[in-house]
Each structure stands twice: as C-alpha cells, then as structure tokens.
N, C-alpha and C positions, 0 to 999 in steps of 0.2 A: 476742729472746729467749732462745735456747739459748747465745749466746755471754756476757750479762750473767748467764745461771743458772751457766754454767761457772766464771766469775768470779767470782761469790759463793758457790758453793760451795768452790772453791779456798782464798779466804779465811777460810772456817770450817775447812776441813782444816787450814790453817798456824795456826790460832788453838787446833786441840785435839790435835793428831798432835806432843804435846811432852810432857816429862818431867812437867808439874803435873798431867795428865790420870790418870797411874796412879795416884795414892794413894786415891783416891775410886771405883775400878774394881776389878771382879773381876780383872783383870789383873796387880793389886798382890802378889796371894798369890804364883803362879810368878815374879814378880822378886825375891823372896826367897831365891830358891836361885840353885845357879850352874851345876850339872852338868846334862847337857843331860836328862837321864833325868829328875832330879827336877823340871824345870822344865816337862816334857812329863805328867808323871802330875800336879803340880799344877795346871795350865792343863788339861786334860783336867777337874777336876772341878771345878775354878771355871766352866769355859763349861756343863759340865752342870746346873750347879745353878743357872744364869743365869736366873731368871724370878722376877718380885718385885722389892723392896727390896734396892738393891745394897748396901746396909751390911751386910742382913741375908746377904747372899751370901756376902759378902767375910768377914763375923763365921762361917758353916757352914763356909766352906772352912778357914778358918785355924783351926778346934777339930780338924776332922779331919787335918788337918797336925800339929795338935798329938800327935792319939793316934797318929800313924804315925813318932814321935819326930823329926818335921821332916828324916825321912829315907825319903821314901816310895817310892824305887825300892829300896832296902834293905828297906825293910819288905815289899815287895810279895815279893819275891824268898824272903824267910823270915820271916813274921807273927808264928810261934810261939803256941802257945794261950795265952797271955797276952796277946799284941797282938791277935790273935783276939777275945778275951774283951772287952777294951776298946771294940772298934766297936760290940759289942751294943747299944748304950742309942743309938748314932747315928742321926739322924734329920734331913732337912730335905725339908720339906712333905709330898709322898708320896713322896719316897725314901727306905727304911728299909733296915733292915740286910740282908734277902734282896740287896736290888739291890747294896747296897755290898760285900759278901762277894763274889757273884759277877764285879765290876769287880776285887775283888784278884785273885781267879782266873783272871781274864783275863791281866791283867797278869803275874802269875807265870810264866803260858802263855807270853806273847808274848814277854817279856824274857828267858826260858832259852834261847829260840831267834834273838832278833836285838838288835840293840844300841840301835835308836830305835824308836819308833813309828812313824816317819816309814813303815815298809814296809809296817805295818796297813792305810794308806790308798793307799800311791803304789805298790804291786804290780800293783792292779788297775785303773789308768790303761793307756789302748791309746794307741797314734801317732795323732797328730791330732786328739785330745781336745780341744775347744774349752774344757770347765769341768771341775769336779773331780765330775760327778754319778756316774763311772763306780767314783770313789774312795771314794765316801758309800754307795752302793749295793754295793759289796766290802764296806767295812769292816763293813757292818749285818750280812750274811751269815758275814764270822769272827767277829766278836764274839760272837756266840751261835751257835757252833759247836761250844762244848764241851758234853761230856755236862752233861743235866740244867740245859740254862740255861733259866733262871725265866721265866715266859711274860710276869710283870708287869714286868720289867724290861725288856722291850721298848717300853713307852712312854717311858722316858728316853733312847732311842739311836734318834733318829729313821733317815728314809731318803727319798728322792726317790721310790722305787718307790711309796710309799704316799700321795704327793703333798705331803709334809711340806715347808714352807720350808727345813726343817733348820736353823733358826737357828742355835742355839747349836754345833753341828758345825762349820758355816759361819766362825762367830766365833773357834771353836778353830783353825781352819786357818787364817784369817786371822794370827793371833796365831803359830803357827809357820812359815807361809811368807812375809809379806811381809818386804822388806828395805829399809830406808832409813837416815840417820842421825839420826834423828829419837827414838829411845830407846825408843817405847812397844811394838810388835812386836817379837818376836824375831828372826824370818827365819834360825832352825836348821834348816829342810829346802830341799834343792837342786833334790829332783826333780821337785817341782809347782813351777810357774811363777806368780806372782803374776798374771798376766794371765788364768790358770784360774780362777781363786777367783772364788767367787758370793757376792754382797753377804748379809749375815746381814738378815734380815725379821723385826722385831717387827710389834705393832701400831703402835710410834711412829715407825719409820724407813718402814712403810708410809703412815700419814697425811702425814706431812711429805710423802714422795716422791709421792702424789697429788697432794697442794696445788701443786705446783711441774710437775705435769704429768709426771713420770717413769714413772708406771704408770697404765695406763688400765682393767687387769683387775680387776673387781670381787670376786673371790675373792684371800685371799691364801695363797698356798700354792706350789709348787714354781716351776711356770709364772711365777707373781708375780715371784720371787726372780731368775729367767733374764731376764723382760721389763726389770727394772728394772737387771740386772747389764749388759743387753746397751747401755740406755741411756748408763748410766756409763761404757762401753766407747765411746763417741764422744767422751766428755772427756779420758779417757786408755787408752786400748788396752792399754799393758803392766800397769795399775797402777789397776784400775777401783774398788778395794775400798775403796782408800786414803778415797773419797768416804763410806765408811761411819762415819767421824769427825765427818763433818759433817752426814750424816741423825740418825743417832742423838741428837749432840749439841743439833741444834738441837728435836727431839721432845721429850729427857729431861729436857735442863738447861735450855733454852730457853723450852720449852713452845710451841713455834714453831706 
C-alpha cells in the first residue's frame, strides 16, 4: 500500500508541479516580479491572504501590489504620506488597514537592516533542527517586537507555540525554500533546507491525507502537520513538502 501510495502521489506531483499550475494559484503574484525582495514581500502577502477562494486571493494581492506601485520593496522602505493614504481603504476579509500598516512598518524596519526576509526566519533555527518550528516561533516573536504592535494582527500571523498548523507561513516557506527545475517554487533561500519544511495543512489537505492514511490524529493542528510531514519523509526525506502539490490539488482541484 505504501509503495502504491507513493507512486500515486509522485504522479500527482509531476502533474501539478509545473508552470501551468502558476496562473490559477496565489504564487502567480510573486512570479510577476524579478527582484528578490519584491518576490519575498509579494509572496508574504499572497500567503497571508490565502484563505478562501483562490481567485479572490490573487485579485486582492494584485490590488495591494498596485497600491504599492508594483514595487513593494521600495514602497515599504519609503511609502510616503500619499502612499500610506492609498492603503487606508484596503481590506481582505478580516485583514484590515491596521494589520496592513503594521506589516509595512515591519518590512521597513527589517529591510533597513537586512537584505532579505530570509534572516527573519532563519536566524532562529538551531543546529540539528529537523523542522522549521523554531523558525516559525522565532519569526512570530520578531514580527511583533516593534513598539505598539496591534494585538488584533496576531490572528493573521500563526505560531506553533499556539498549536496552529501555520498553513500560510508553511506555504510561504515552501515557495521561498524549495528548489527544483519545475519553475513553480522560487528556491531563493539557502539557509533553510527543503528537508526541514513542514507541509502546509488546511482542511482540504487534511481531508485527503486522512483518506489515504497519512494522518491519524483527529485534530488539525501543529502536531498534525508534523505527523503528515513525517509520513511524507518516508517517500522523500530530502523534499517531503513537494507532496503538497499532490495533496492540495487532489483536495481542491480534483475534489478527491
């Protein structure tokens, strides 16, 4: 059964991990940019907005990039009064202006001291870490370390410390870290290994994974994400999260 399941999932990865996947997925927005920092910021917002309808997620991220003059890195470093005023009407579901302005403030702070968003995650990793758990926990603390960080914004940035699956941040890290020749994920970051990634788990992925026996845990939380990733490592220890293409597509596209 395990070998047949691996063969089945490998086929699905090959089917969906290709450029034709990009236009209908939120990853399409960062793919419009070439500068690393622009890709990072666009990818961050696309992943943070990623709940609900994929077309809406793409449209709202596109709208935000337009408000940032399609130069998000330059905008975050120096938005100006007029630039900030343009953002005041932006809203995506429960993500509002307060949340957006704090994100801009964080990016201004971070990119004033660092060349890449990679250090915001990677600096918290410890030698011997098997997963990105420390990176996610450390990022959450760092992200909210600025003065007057809004309490309400915490619901948009997950952390394993609160038991969340951290689906959106795990997806963002997949985009930034995974490296192959298929053209979907960016593979911009070198400090974190693809082997340390944790599979993004939403309700669709969890449902498919339970159906095929990759999840036994009844709750859907951080431990569930670790359980799923642990099983996927038996199929590919170096790149377990490539199977996100299979599980997500089976759940959302094929209604498996």
